[in-house]
C-alpha atoms as a printed R data frame, in Angstrom:
    type eleno elety resid chain resno       x       y       z
1   ATOM     1    CA   MET     A     1   0.000   0.000   0.000
2   ATOM     2    CA   MET     A     2   1.384   3.379  -0.984
3   ATOM     3    CA   GLY     A     3   1.960   5.870   1.816
4   ATOM     4    CA   ARG     A     4   1.061   9.529   2.052
5   ATOM     5    CA   VAL     A     5   4.356  10.718   0.593
6   ATOM     6    CA   GLY     A     6   3.877   8.501  -2.448
7   ATOM     7    CA   LEU     A     7   0.329   9.761  -2.975
8   ATOM     8    CA   HIS     A     8   1.476  13.377  -2.705
9   ATOM     9    CA   LEU     A     9   4.253  12.600  -5.182
10  ATOM    10    CA   ILE     A    10   1.681  11.329  -7.690
11  ATOM    11    CA   VAL     A    11  -0.281  14.581  -7.463
12  ATOM    12    CA   HIS     A    12   2.919  16.643  -7.671
13  ATOM    13    CA   GLU     A    13   4.144  14.808 -10.777
14  ATOM    14    CA   PHE     A    14   0.750  15.116 -12.469
15  ATOM    15    CA   ILE     A    15   0.453  18.865 -11.845
16  ATOM    16    CA   GLU     A    16   4.051  19.581 -12.825
17  ATOM    17    CA   ARG     A    17   3.699  17.656 -16.080
18  ATOM    18    CA   LEU     A    18   0.487  19.479 -16.981
19  ATOM    19    CA   ARG     A    19   2.377  22.749 -16.510
20  ATOM    20    CA   ASP     A    20   5.251  21.531 -18.680
21  ATOM    21    CA   ARG     A    21   5.454  23.511 -21.915
22  ATOM    22    CA   TRP     A    22   6.575  20.403 -23.765
23  ATOM    23    CA   VAL     A    23   3.454  18.516 -22.727
24  ATOM    24    CA   ILE     A    24   1.228  21.441 -23.694
25  ATOM    25    CA   ALA     A    25   2.928  21.885 -27.062
26  ATOM    26    CA   SER     A    26   2.933  18.179 -27.908
27  ATOM    27    CA   SER     A    27  -0.735  17.879 -26.927
28  ATOM    28    CA   LEU     A    28  -1.665  20.744 -29.234
29  ATOM    29    CA   VAL     A    29   0.360  19.335 -32.121
30  ATOM    30    CA   PHE     A    30  -1.141  15.878 -31.647
31  ATOM    31    CA   ALA     A    31  -4.661  17.281 -31.447
32  ATOM    32    CA   LEU     A    32  -4.213  19.423 -34.555
33  ATOM    33    CA   LEU     A    33  -2.699  16.627 -36.641
34  ATOM    34    CA   ALA     A    34  -5.303  14.083 -35.548
35  ATOM    35    CA   SER     A    35  -8.057  16.595 -36.304
36  ATOM    36    CA   ALA     A    36  -6.558  17.300 -39.731
37  ATOM    37    CA   VAL     A    37  -6.575  13.582 -40.544
38  ATOM    38    CA   SER     A    38 -10.187  13.288 -39.400
39  ATOM    39    CA   ALA     A    39 -11.225  16.358 -41.395
40  ATOM    40    CA   TYR     A    40  -9.630  14.899 -44.515
41  ATOM    41    CA   GLY     A    41 -11.482  11.636 -43.969
42  ATOM    42    CA   ILE     A    42 -14.849  13.396 -44.010
43  ATOM    43    CA   THR     A    43 -14.473  13.785 -47.780
44  ATOM    44    CA   ALA     A    44 -14.591   9.986 -48.113
45  ATOM    45    CA   GLY     A    45 -18.148   9.811 -46.794
46  ATOM    46    CA   ALA     A    46 -19.064   6.292 -45.736
47  ATOM    47    CA   ASN     A    47 -15.454   5.137 -46.124
48  ATOM    48    CA   ALA     A    48 -14.105   7.790 -43.766
49  ATOM    49    CA   VAL     A    49 -13.025   5.373 -41.038
50  ATOM    50    CA   ALA     A    50 -11.358   2.999 -43.500
51  ATOM    51    CA   LEU     A    51  -9.482   5.949 -45.007
52  ATOM    52    CA   THR     A    52  -8.436   7.780 -41.867
53  ATOM    53    CA   GLY     A    53  -7.890   4.707 -39.675
54  ATOM    54    CA   PRO     A    54  -4.480   3.648 -41.056
55  ATOM    55    CA   SER     A    55  -3.296   7.266 -41.268
56  ATOM    56    CA   LEU     A    56  -4.354   8.001 -37.706
57  ATOM    57    CA   ALA     A    57  -2.782   4.759 -36.469
58  ATOM    58    CA   THR     A    58   0.508   5.690 -38.138
59  ATOM    59    CA   LEU     A    59   0.389   9.197 -36.671
60  ATOM    60    CA   VAL     A    60  -0.299   7.918 -33.169
61  ATOM    61    CA   SER     A    61   2.353   5.184 -33.345
62  ATOM    62    CA   LEU     A    62   4.930   7.851 -34.236
63  ATOM    63    CA   LEU     A    63   4.038  10.695 -31.884
64  ATOM    64    CA   VAL     A    64   2.699   9.063 -28.726
65  ATOM    65    CA   PRO     A    65   5.790   6.857 -28.026
66  ATOM    66    CA   LEU     A    66   8.121   9.825 -28.467
67  ATOM    67    CA   VAL     A    67   6.010  12.071 -26.235
68  ATOM    68    CA   ALA     A    68   5.764   9.335 -23.595
69  ATOM    69    CA   MET     A    69   9.511   8.688 -23.404
70  ATOM    70    CA   ILE     A    70  10.414  12.368 -23.376
71  ATOM    71    CA   LEU     A    71   7.837  12.816 -20.621
72  ATOM    72    CA   SER     A    72   9.542  10.180 -18.446
73  ATOM    73    CA   HIS     A    73  13.215  10.300 -19.439
74  ATOM    74    CA   ASP     A    74  14.183  12.670 -16.608
75  ATOM    75    CA   ALA     A    75  12.030  11.119 -13.884
76  ATOM    76    CA   ILE     A    76  14.971   9.640 -11.951
77  ATOM    77    CA   VAL     A    77  18.086  11.059 -13.564
78  ATOM    78    CA   GLY     A    78  16.636  14.574 -13.273
79  ATOM    79    CA   GLU     A    79  16.299  14.182  -9.509
80  ATOM    80    CA   ARG     A    80  19.833  12.827  -9.359
81  ATOM    81    CA   GLU     A    81  21.183  15.730 -11.440
82  ATOM    82    CA   ARG     A    82  19.529  18.254  -9.105
83  ATOM    83    CA   ASN     A    83  20.827  16.353  -6.057
84  ATOM    84    CA   THR     A    84  17.262  15.978  -4.781
85  ATOM    85    CA   LEU     A    85  16.929  12.207  -5.142
86  ATOM    86    CA   GLY     A    86  18.654  11.565  -1.823
87  ATOM    87    CA   LEU     A    87  16.403  14.116  -0.119
88  ATOM    88    CA   LEU     A    88  13.330  12.473  -1.621
89  ATOM    89    CA   LEU     A    89  14.374   9.005  -0.494
90  ATOM    90    CA   SER     A    90  15.117  10.294   3.011
91  ATOM    91    CA   LEU     A    91  11.393  10.878   3.467
92  ATOM    92    CA   ALA     A    92   8.957   8.196   4.588
93  ATOM    93    CA   VAL     A    93   8.772   6.662   1.127
94  ATOM    94    CA   ARG     A    94  10.065   3.389  -0.264
95  ATOM    95    CA   ARG     A    95  12.005   3.241  -3.493
96  ATOM    96    CA   TRP     A    96   9.341   1.305  -5.346
97  ATOM    97    CA   GLU     A    97   6.852   3.983  -4.339
98  ATOM    98    CA   VAL     A    98   9.027   6.620  -5.997
99  ATOM    99    CA   ILE     A    99   9.079   4.647  -9.246
100 ATOM   100    CA   VAL     A   100   5.355   3.896  -9.202
101 ATOM   101    CA   ALA     A   101   4.321   7.398  -8.096
102 ATOM   102    CA   LYS     A   102   6.356   9.093 -10.785
103 ATOM   103    CA   TYR     A   103   5.015   6.661 -13.353
104 ATOM   104    CA   ILE     A   104   1.365   7.113 -12.345
105 ATOM   105    CA   GLY     A   105   1.614  10.907 -12.183
106 ATOM   106    CA   ARG     A   106   3.253  11.206 -15.571
107 ATOM   107    CA   GLY     A   107   1.028   8.502 -17.018
108 ATOM   108    CA   ALA     A   108  -2.049  10.458 -15.950
109 ATOM   109    CA   ALA     A   109  -0.690  13.586 -17.669
110 ATOM   110    CA   LEU     A   110  -0.056  11.547 -20.814
111 ATOM   111    CA   ALA     A   111  -3.624  10.222 -20.649
112 ATOM   112    CA   VAL     A   112  -4.955  13.788 -20.588
113 ATOM   113    CA   SER     A   113  -2.903  14.597 -23.689
114 ATOM   114    CA   VAL     A   114  -4.045  11.476 -25.573
115 ATOM   115    CA   CYS     A   115  -7.717  11.906 -24.655
116 ATOM   116    CA   ALA     A   116  -7.637  15.563 -25.662
117 ATOM   117    CA   GLY     A   117  -6.056  14.782 -29.020
118 ATOM   118    CA   LEU     A   118  -8.284  11.874 -29.987
119 ATOM   119    CA   GLY     A   119 -11.319  13.546 -28.439
120 ATOM   120    CA   LEU     A   120 -10.873  16.604 -30.633
121 ATOM   121    CA   ALA     A   121 -10.303  14.376 -33.659
122 ATOM   122    CA   SER     A   122 -13.564  12.514 -32.949
123 ATOM   123    CA   VAL     A   123 -15.456  15.803 -32.719
124 ATOM   124    CA   VAL     A   124 -14.093  16.914 -36.081
125 ATOM   125    CA   ALA     A   125 -14.898  13.538 -37.643
126 ATOM   126    CA   GLY     A   126 -18.573  13.726 -36.728
127 ATOM   127    CA   LYS     A   127 -20.854  11.602 -34.575
128 ATOM   128    CA   GLU     A   128 -20.693   8.252 -36.393
129 ATOM   129    CA   GLN     A   129 -17.018   8.232 -37.309
130 ATOM   130    CA   GLY     A   130 -16.102   9.952 -34.058
131 ATOM   131    CA   ALA     A   131 -17.587   7.121 -32.020
132 ATOM   132    CA   VAL     A   132 -15.294   4.700 -33.862
133 ATOM   133    CA   LEU     A   133 -12.227   6.880 -33.333
134 ATOM   134    CA   LEU     A   134 -12.921   7.059 -29.612
135 ATOM   135    CA   GLN     A   135 -12.441   3.299 -29.517
136 ATOM   136    CA   LEU     A   136  -8.763   3.932 -30.244
137 ATOM   137    CA   ILE     A   137  -8.214   5.584 -26.872
138 ATOM   138    CA   PRO     A   138  -7.655   2.399 -24.771
139 ATOM   139    CA   ALA     A   139  -5.064   0.967 -27.180
140 ATOM   140    CA   THR     A   140  -3.395   4.378 -27.518
141 ATOM   141    CA   LEU     A   141  -3.133   4.711 -23.749
142 ATOM   142    CA   LEU     A   142  -1.528   1.268 -23.510
143 ATOM   143    CA   LEU     A   143   0.951   2.262 -26.199
144 ATOM   144    CA   GLY     A   144   1.828   5.474 -24.376
145 ATOM   145    CA   TRP     A   145   2.106   3.800 -20.970
146 ATOM   146    CA   ALA     A   146   4.364   1.080 -22.380
147 ATOM   147    CA   PHE     A   147   6.807   3.638 -23.790
148 ATOM   148    CA   LEU     A   148   6.459   5.702 -20.608
149 ATOM   149    CA   ALA     A   149   7.736   2.680 -18.670
150 ATOM   150    CA   ILE     A   150  10.614   2.318 -21.137
151 ATOM   151    CA   GLY     A   151  11.454   5.980 -20.550
152 ATOM   152    CA   MET     A   152  11.464   5.361 -16.791
153 ATOM   153    CA   LEU     A   153  13.951   2.542 -17.295
154 ATOM   154    CA   ILE     A   154  16.173   4.757 -19.430
155 ATOM   155    CA   SER     A   155  16.034   7.427 -16.729
156 ATOM   156    CA   SER     A   156  17.061   4.888 -14.086
157 ATOM   157    CA   ILE     A   157  20.139   3.626 -15.933
158 ATOM   158    CA   SER     A   158  21.325   7.024 -17.195
159 ATOM   159    CA   SER     A   159  23.916   9.109 -15.398
160 ATOM   160    CA   ARG     A   160  22.929  12.449 -16.927
161 ATOM   161    CA   PRO     A   161  19.774  13.895 -18.514
162 ATOM   162    CA   VAL     A   162  21.611  14.492 -21.780
163 ATOM   163    CA   SER     A   163  22.514  10.832 -22.129
164 ATOM   164    CA   ALA     A   164  18.922   9.890 -21.248
165 ATOM   165    CA   SER     A   165  17.616  12.165 -24.010
166 ATOM   166    CA   THR     A   166  19.976  10.562 -26.507
167 ATOM   167    CA   MET     A   167  18.950   7.060 -25.495
168 ATOM   168    CA   VAL     A   168  15.272   7.992 -25.767
169 ATOM   169    CA   VAL     A   169  15.677   9.075 -29.381
170 ATOM   170    CA   ILE     A   170  17.673   5.944 -30.236
171 ATOM   171    CA   VAL     A   171  15.177   3.560 -28.616
172 ATOM   172    CA   TRP     A   172  12.252   5.377 -30.231
173 ATOM   173    CA   PHE     A   173  13.890   5.146 -33.646
174 ATOM   174    CA   VAL     A   174  14.702   1.450 -33.208
175 ATOM   175    CA   LEU     A   175  11.272   0.343 -31.983
176 ATOM   176    CA   VAL     A   176   9.123   2.605 -34.150
177 ATOM   177    CA   PHE     A   177  11.098   2.800 -37.391
178 ATOM   178    CA   PHE     A   178  13.979   0.367 -37.640
179 ATOM   179    CA   PHE     A   179  12.349  -2.713 -36.107
180 ATOM   180    CA   ASP     A   180   9.852  -3.384 -38.905
181 ATOM   181    CA   LEU     A   181  12.405  -2.535 -41.599
182 ATOM   182    CA   ALA     A   182  14.916  -4.899 -40.005
183 ATOM   183    CA   LEU     A   183  12.376  -7.709 -39.971
184 ATOM   184    CA   LEU     A   184  11.524  -7.071 -43.617
185 ATOM   185    CA   GLY     A   185  15.196  -7.091 -44.511
186 ATOM   186    CA   LEU     A   186  15.693 -10.302 -42.553
187 ATOM   187    CA   LEU     A   187  12.817 -11.933 -44.399
188 ATOM   188    CA   VAL     A   188  14.272 -10.922 -47.761
189 ATOM   189    CA   ALA     A   189  17.857 -11.800 -46.855
190 ATOM   190    CA   THR     A   190  16.959 -15.305 -45.689
191 ATOM   191    CA   ASP     A   191  14.874 -15.862 -48.832
192 ATOM   192    CA   GLY     A   192  11.940 -17.253 -46.903
193 ATOM   193    CA   TYR     A   193  14.010 -19.427 -44.542
194 ATOM   194    CA   ILE     A   194  12.411 -17.568 -41.660
195 ATOM   195    CA   SER     A   195   8.663 -18.035 -41.933
196 ATOM   196    CA   THR     A   196   6.254 -15.146 -42.185
197 ATOM   197    CA   LYS     A   197   4.572 -16.494 -39.053
198 ATOM   198    CA   THR     A   198   7.787 -15.914 -37.093
199 ATOM   199    CA   ILE     A   199   8.098 -12.416 -38.542
200 ATOM   200    CA   SER     A   200   4.470 -11.676 -37.672
201 ATOM   201    CA   ASN     A   201   5.003 -12.861 -34.095
202 ATOM   202    CA   LEU     A   202   8.047 -10.598 -33.778
203 ATOM   203    CA   VAL     A   203   5.975  -7.674 -35.031
204 ATOM   204    CA   ILE     A   204   3.345  -8.402 -32.392
205 ATOM   205    CA   ALA     A   205   6.031  -8.502 -29.692
206 ATOM   206    CA   ASN     A   206   6.907  -4.875 -30.443
207 ATOM   207    CA   PRO     A   207   4.472  -2.463 -28.711
208 ATOM   208    CA   ALA     A   208   4.345  -0.171 -31.747
209 ATOM   209    CA   GLY     A   209   3.631  -3.108 -34.037
210 ATOM   210    CA   LEU     A   210   1.028  -4.548 -31.698
211 ATOM   211    CA   TYR     A   211  -0.741  -1.194 -31.578
212 ATOM   212    CA   ARG     A   212  -0.908  -0.912 -35.358
213 ATOM   213    CA   ILE     A   213  -2.290  -4.437 -35.639
214 ATOM   214    CA   GLN     A   214  -4.945  -3.809 -32.972
215 ATOM   215    CA   VAL     A   215  -6.075  -0.554 -34.531
216 ATOM   216    CA   LEU     A   216  -6.086  -1.738 -38.140
217 ATOM   217    CA   SER     A   217  -7.939  -4.935 -37.306
218 ATOM   218    CA   ARG     A   218 -10.564  -2.920 -35.438
219 ATOM   219    CA   LEU     A   219 -11.023  -0.200 -38.061
220 ATOM   220    CA   SER     A   220 -10.373  -1.991 -41.335
221 ATOM   221    CA   GLY     A   221 -10.779  -5.685 -40.533
222 ATOM   222    CA   ALA     A   222  -8.559  -8.655 -41.312
223 ATOM   223    CA   GLU     A   223  -8.141  -7.580 -44.944
224 ATOM   224    CA   ALA     A   224  -5.984  -4.651 -43.881
225 ATOM   225    CA   LEU     A   225  -3.666  -7.007 -42.003
226 ATOM   226    CA   ALA     A   226  -3.419  -9.306 -45.012
227 ATOM   227    CA   ASN     A   227  -2.412  -6.365 -47.188
228 ATOM   228    CA   LEU     A   228   0.413  -5.664 -44.738
229 ATOM   229    CA   GLY     A   229   1.654  -9.247 -44.953
230 ATOM   230    CA   MET     A   230   0.085 -10.502 -41.723
231 ATOM   231    CA   THR     A   231  -0.668 -14.089 -42.707
232 ATOM   232    CA   VAL     A   232  -1.428 -15.287 -39.185
233 ATOM   233    CA   ALA     A   233  -4.540 -14.691 -37.127
234 ATOM   234    CA   PRO     A   234  -4.566 -11.618 -34.859
235 ATOM   235    CA   PRO     A   235  -3.362 -12.355 -31.316
236 ATOM   236    CA   SER     A   236  -5.875 -13.428 -28.703
237 ATOM   237    CA   GLY     A   237  -7.031 -11.106 -25.975
238 ATOM   238    CA   ALA     A   238  -4.988 -12.961 -23.352
239 ATOM   239    CA   LEU     A   239  -1.817 -12.675 -25.423
240 ATOM   240    CA   ILE     A   240  -2.424  -8.982 -26.063
241 ATOM   241    CA   ALA     A   241  -2.900  -8.364 -22.334
242 ATOM   242    CA   PHE     A   242   0.285 -10.315 -21.551
243 ATOM   243    CA   ILE     A   243   2.375  -8.347 -24.056
244 ATOM   244    CA   TRP     A   244   1.106  -4.966 -22.859
245 ATOM   245    CA   GLY     A   245   1.536  -6.005 -19.232
246 ATOM   246    CA   SER     A   246   5.099  -7.157 -19.868
247 ATOM   247    CA   TRP     A   247   6.067  -3.885 -21.546
248 ATOM   248    CA   ILE     A   248   4.526  -1.808 -18.756
249 ATOM   249    CA   VAL     A   249   5.435  -3.797 -15.637
250 ATOM   250    CA   GLY     A   250   8.791  -5.186 -16.795
251 ATOM   251    CA   PRO     A   251  10.657  -1.861 -17.210
252 ATOM   252    CA   LEU     A   252   9.229  -0.557 -13.925
253 ATOM   253    CA   VAL     A   253  10.445  -3.619 -12.021
254 ATOM   254    CA   VAL     A   254  13.913  -3.261 -13.527
255 ATOM   255    CA   SER     A   255  13.890   0.467 -12.702
256 ATOM   256    CA   TRP     A   256  13.060  -0.323  -9.089
257 ATOM   257    CA   ALA     A   257  15.844  -2.932  -8.927
258 ATOM   258    CA   ILE     A   258  18.382  -0.452 -10.310
259 ATOM   259    CA   LEU     A   259  17.294   2.300  -7.928
260 ATOM   260    CA   SER     A   260  17.437  -0.117  -4.999
261 ATOM   261    CA   ARG     A   261  21.021  -1.147  -5.711
262 ATOM   262    CA   ARG     A   262  22.458   2.193  -6.741
263 ATOM   263    CA   ARG     A   263  23.939   4.454  -4.102
264 ATOM   264    CA   VAL     A   264  22.205   7.820  -3.854
265 ATOM   265    CA   ARG     A   265  24.039  10.988  -2.969
């Protein structure tokens, strides 16, 4: 059970992140771009969701992970750089509470940003299409929270905020851009030795890939997945929950282990 200091830390992190100019700016950019995609889809009439769905999924899978990791990259290393981490841990708070409180506070701020962006996009899209776009919010939140946990891990292992920022960009590029291209190159280089089922499973293991598959299968059906080369059935609900849970809980557990073993000034 989290103590009073941990609960106050959650509120503090949430308020501070909402005041952060980066969060405000990224929320506005996300909302404007998502609204622009929805407005363009209106011209397609009945096919609006099928047209805007893949574009919106691509936009979200690019922006939300980057915003999430930048939001969390200084959670621990920033305190260490300001020499306030030792003061924080000297209070009546356990180290796992610090990790969880910072994660929850920043995760709540990220949720506000995501809901505002997709909410505005659904308003622009109209009642019928907007109701479909609102269904993207749960998967988008899971995507953001997964990369937020990765950012927490990067913050825990980094010695300076600058190095954490660099690692964030590298990890974002690898998971969002390079991962799928590397799998495609591997499939071509091995000339089919590695089955498409294996490649598809590796795509699902990546949070960005899993998000795209969830969204496209919901908005455009199985045909959209087949066009992307997904020859296997979409993952079951239990498998999806396990993958998201692993990406969210795993980095936080490792962050706690690192903070527990590292000496704090």
